[in-house]
C-alpha positions as CSV (number, residue, x, y, z in Angstrom):
1,M,-241.9,62.3,36.2
2,I,-241.6,60.2,39.3
3,K,-243.8,61.4,42.1
4,A,-242.3,62.3,45.3
5,D,-243.9,59.3,47.3
6,E,-242.6,56.9,44.6
7,R,-239.2,58.3,44.8
8,R,-239.4,57.6,48.7
9,E,-240.4,54.4,48.4
10,E,-237.4,53.7,46.0
11,I,-234.9,55.3,48.6
12,A,-236.5,53.4,51.5
13,N,-236.3,50.0,49.6
14,Y,-232.7,50.8,48.5
15,V,-231.7,51.5,51.8
16,I,-233.4,48.3,53.3
17,K,-231.7,46.3,50.8
18,L,-228.3,47.7,51.6
19,G,-228.4,48.2,55.5
20,Q,-226.7,51.6,55.4
21,V,-225.9,54.1,52.8
22,R,-223.9,57.4,52.8
23,I,-226.0,60.7,51.5
24,D,-223.6,61.2,48.8
25,D,-224.3,57.7,47.3
26,L,-227.9,58.3,47.5
27,V,-227.5,61.5,45.4
28,E,-225.4,59.9,43.0
29,H,-227.8,56.7,42.8
30,F,-231.0,58.5,42.3
31,G,-229.6,61.4,40.2
32,V,-231.3,64.2,42.3
33,S,-230.2,66.8,44.5
34,R,-228.6,66.7,47.9
35,M,-231.5,69.1,49.2
36,T,-234.1,66.5,47.6
37,I,-232.4,63.4,49.1
38,H,-232.4,65.2,52.4
39,R,-236.1,66.1,52.4
40,H,-236.9,62.4,51.8
41,I,-234.8,61.1,54.0
42,D,-236.2,63.5,56.8
43,Q,-239.8,62.3,55.9
44,L,-239.1,58.7,55.8
45,A,-237.2,59.2,59.4
46,Q,-240.3,61.0,60.6
47,Q,-242.4,57.6,59.6
48,G,-239.9,55.6,61.4
49,V,-238.5,54.0,58.5
50,L,-234.9,55.0,58.4
51,R,-232.7,56.9,60.7
52,K,-230.3,59.5,59.7
53,L,-226.6,59.5,60.9
54,H,-223.9,62.1,60.2
55,G,-223.6,61.9,56.5
56,A,-225.7,58.8,56.0
57,V,-228.6,56.8,56.5
58,T,-229.5,53.4,57.9
59,V,-232.4,51.2,58.3
60,Q,-234.7,51.5,61.7
61,P,-235.1,48.3,63.6
62,S,-237.5,46.0,61.6
63,G,-239.6,45.3,64.5
64,I,-241.6,48.5,64.0
65,Y,-241.8,48.9,60.4
66,E,-242.9,46.7,57.5
67,S,-241.1,47.2,54.3
68,T,-243.1,47.8,51.1
69,F,-245.1,45.1,49.3
70,R,-243.3,45.6,46.2
71,Y,-239.7,45.2,48.0
72,R,-240.8,42.1,50.1
73,M,-242.0,40.4,46.6
74,T,-238.5,40.1,45.7
75,V,-237.0,38.6,48.8
76,G,-236.8,35.1,49.7
77,R,-238.5,33.9,46.1
78,A,-237.5,30.2,46.2
79,E,-238.9,30.2,49.7
80,K,-242.0,31.6,49.0
81,D,-242.6,29.4,46.3
82,A,-241.8,26.2,48.1
83,L,-244.2,27.3,51.1
84,A,-246.9,27.9,48.6
85,R,-246.4,24.5,46.9
86,A,-246.4,22.8,50.4
87,A,-249.7,24.6,51.2
88,M,-251.7,23.6,48.3
89,K,-252.0,19.9,50.1
90,F,-254.5,21.5,52.5
91,I,-256.6,23.1,49.6
92,E,-259.6,20.9,48.0
93,P,-261.6,21.6,45.1
94,G,-264.9,23.5,46.3
95,Q,-263.9,25.0,49.5
96,V,-263.5,28.5,50.6
97,V,-260.1,29.8,50.9
98,M,-258.9,33.0,52.7
99,L,-255.7,34.9,52.0
100,D,-253.9,37.3,54.1
101,D,-252.1,40.4,52.6
102,S,-248.5,38.7,52.8
103,T,-246.4,38.2,49.9
104,T,-246.0,34.6,50.9
105,A,-250.0,34.0,50.7
106,N,-249.4,36.1,47.6
107,A,-247.4,33.4,46.0
108,A,-249.8,30.5,46.7
109,A,-252.6,32.7,44.9
110,P,-251.9,31.4,41.3
111,L,-251.4,28.0,42.5
112,L,-255.1,28.1,43.6
113,L,-256.1,28.1,40.4
114,D,-255.0,24.6,39.3
115,I,-257.8,23.5,42.3
116,K,-260.8,25.0,41.1
117,P,-263.5,25.6,41.7
118,L,-263.0,27.7,44.7
119,T,-263.9,30.7,46.5
120,V,-261.2,32.9,47.3
121,I,-261.5,35.8,50.0
122,T,-258.6,38.2,50.7
123,N,-257.6,42.0,51.5
124,S,-254.9,41.7,49.0
125,M,-254.9,43.9,45.8
126,S,-252.1,41.8,44.6
127,T,-254.0,38.6,45.0
128,A,-257.4,40.2,43.7
129,E,-255.5,40.9,40.4
130,L,-254.5,37.3,40.2
131,V,-257.9,35.6,40.8
132,A,-260.7,38.3,40.2
133,H,-261.4,37.3,36.4
134,V,-260.7,33.7,36.8
135,E,-263.5,31.4,35.4
136,N,-264.7,28.8,38.3
137,V,-263.4,30.9,41.1
138,D,-265.9,32.9,42.9
139,F,-264.1,36.0,44.4
140,I,-264.7,38.3,47.4
141,C,-262.5,41.1,48.2
142,L,-262.5,42.6,51.6
143,G,-262.8,46.1,51.7
144,G,-261.7,48.9,53.9
145,Q,-258.9,51.4,54.2
146,Y,-256.2,50.7,51.1
147,H,-252.7,50.8,52.8
148,H,-250.0,51.6,50.1
149,T,-247.1,49.6,52.2
150,Y,-249.1,46.3,52.3
151,N,-250.8,47.0,48.8
152,A,-254.2,45.8,50.9
153,Y,-257.1,46.7,52.5
154,I,-257.1,46.9,56.6
155,G,-259.0,48.8,59.2
156,I,-262.3,48.5,61.0
157,I,-264.2,48.1,57.9
158,C,-262.0,45.0,56.7
159,E,-262.4,43.4,60.1
160,N,-266.3,43.9,60.3
161,S,-266.3,42.1,56.5
162,I,-264.3,39.2,57.7
163,S,-266.2,38.7,60.9
164,R,-269.5,38.2,58.6
165,L,-267.8,35.6,56.6
166,R,-266.7,32.0,56.9
167,A,-264.1,30.0,55.2
168,D,-262.7,26.6,55.4
169,V,-258.9,27.3,55.2
170,L,-256.8,30.2,55.8
171,I,-253.2,30.7,54.1
172,C,-251.3,33.3,56.0
173,S,-247.8,34.4,57.3
174,A,-246.2,36.5,60.3
175,S,-242.9,38.9,60.0
176,A,-241.1,37.3,63.0
177,I,-241.1,34.1,65.4
178,S,-239.7,34.1,68.8
179,G,-240.0,30.8,70.6
180,T,-243.6,29.7,69.8
181,T,-245.0,33.3,69.4
182,A,-245.9,35.2,65.9
183,F,-245.5,38.8,65.7
184,I,-246.6,41.5,63.3
185,Q,-245.3,45.2,63.2
186,D,-248.6,46.9,62.6
187,Q,-251.7,46.7,65.3
188,Q,-254.1,47.3,62.3
189,V,-252.5,44.2,60.2
190,V,-252.6,42.2,63.5
191,R,-256.1,42.8,64.0
192,V,-257.2,41.9,60.4
193,K,-255.1,38.7,60.5
194,Q,-257.1,37.7,64.1
195,A,-260.3,38.3,62.3
196,M,-259.2,35.9,59.9
197,M,-258.2,33.4,62.2
198,A,-261.5,33.4,64.0
199,S,-263.4,33.1,60.6
200,C,-261.8,30.2,59.4
201,T,-262.1,26.4,60.3
202,K,-258.5,25.2,59.1
203,R,-255.5,27.7,59.6
204,I,-252.2,27.4,57.6
205,L,-249.0,29.6,58.7
206,L,-246.1,29.9,56.0
207,L,-242.8,31.1,57.6
208,D,-239.6,31.5,55.9
209,H,-236.9,29.9,58.4
210,A,-235.1,33.6,58.5
211,K,-238.2,34.9,60.3
212,F,-237.2,32.9,63.5
213,D,-235.4,34.5,66.5
214,K,-236.6,37.6,65.8
215,V,-239.5,40.0,67.2
216,A,-241.8,42.7,65.9
217,L,-243.8,45.1,68.0
218,H,-247.2,43.2,68.3
219,V,-248.1,40.0,69.0
220,F,-250.1,37.8,66.3
221,G,-250.6,34.7,68.2
222,D,-249.2,31.4,69.1
223,L,-247.9,28.8,66.9
224,T,-249.8,26.2,68.5
225,A,-253.0,27.9,67.5
226,F,-252.5,26.9,63.9
227,D,-253.5,23.7,62.4
228,A,-250.1,23.4,60.2
229,V,-247.1,25.5,60.2
230,L,-245.0,25.2,57.3
231,V,-241.2,26.6,57.8
232,T,-238.5,26.1,55.1
233,D,-235.6,23.8,55.9
234,G,-233.1,26.3,56.9
235,I,-234.5,26.1,60.3
236,S,-232.2,24.6,62.8
237,D,-232.5,21.2,64.6
238,I,-232.7,22.6,68.0
239,A,-235.6,25.1,67.0
240,T,-237.5,22.2,65.3
241,T,-237.1,19.8,68.5
242,Q,-238.5,22.8,70.6
243,L,-241.4,23.6,68.4
244,Q,-242.6,20.0,68.1
245,Q,-242.2,19.4,71.9
246,A,-244.2,22.6,72.3
247,G,-247.0,21.0,70.3
248,V,-246.7,23.0,67.2
249,R,-247.7,21.2,64.2
250,L,-244.7,21.5,62.2
251,H,-244.1,20.8,58.5
252,I,-240.5,21.3,57.4
253,V,-240.5,22.3,53.6
254,R,-237.7,21.7,51.3
255,T,-236.5,24.6,49.1
256,G,-236.0,24.2,45.3
257,H,-238.1,21.5,43.5
258,H,-238.5,19.1,46.3
259,E,-241.9,18.3,48.1
260,S,-242.6,19.0,51.7
261,I,-241.8,16.6,54.6
262,G,-243.2,16.7,58.0
């Protein structure tokens, strides 16, 4: 029996994937009553995830809602994998590496296991499951309040834990980029990421080019604050030039089986 919150997540991810869906189609697709669909949609609308229309439902602007971790794991896999491979050139055996809760950083986690010994710090449950029992990897899990959407710990307990640690390298991502500014939807996630920035000597930002020319509710930071900004090769020549002229340490990453350039 599927739990109500799991069903809501499935409905949200389905609508996010398609953009807009008719109520009748949701009833047919999920095989539940029209009343049940309406109840789930009403709750998702209250959370700011979806918006009800006459006879249909649509995705709310992505600037205020971060889709679930499970759904984001399925999006842009080639880009995430290419960025993860490119990030490895900034990691050396013996270092302390911190990873945020992004699915992009999660893609980098398995590759770290080829650069042992390491100390790995993260607030991501998914990354924790990958590295917790690996020989020659000292693992520190940042505690705090668990958040289902991110499959991660966030909040003041997590922030305080980060402030008492120091790492050599941070691998992180952002939700949207406008100009040279990185944005995140959730203010609690911003605070955790900013705490990580303050605790790490070298900061590596991994970005799918599709995140450019978009905004989200909260400012994460300026791209010039990172020691390296890795972006997939779909970014325009104009944007590349503008970022370089602004002093961003830009590295263009070829997707597929190519190495990074930059």
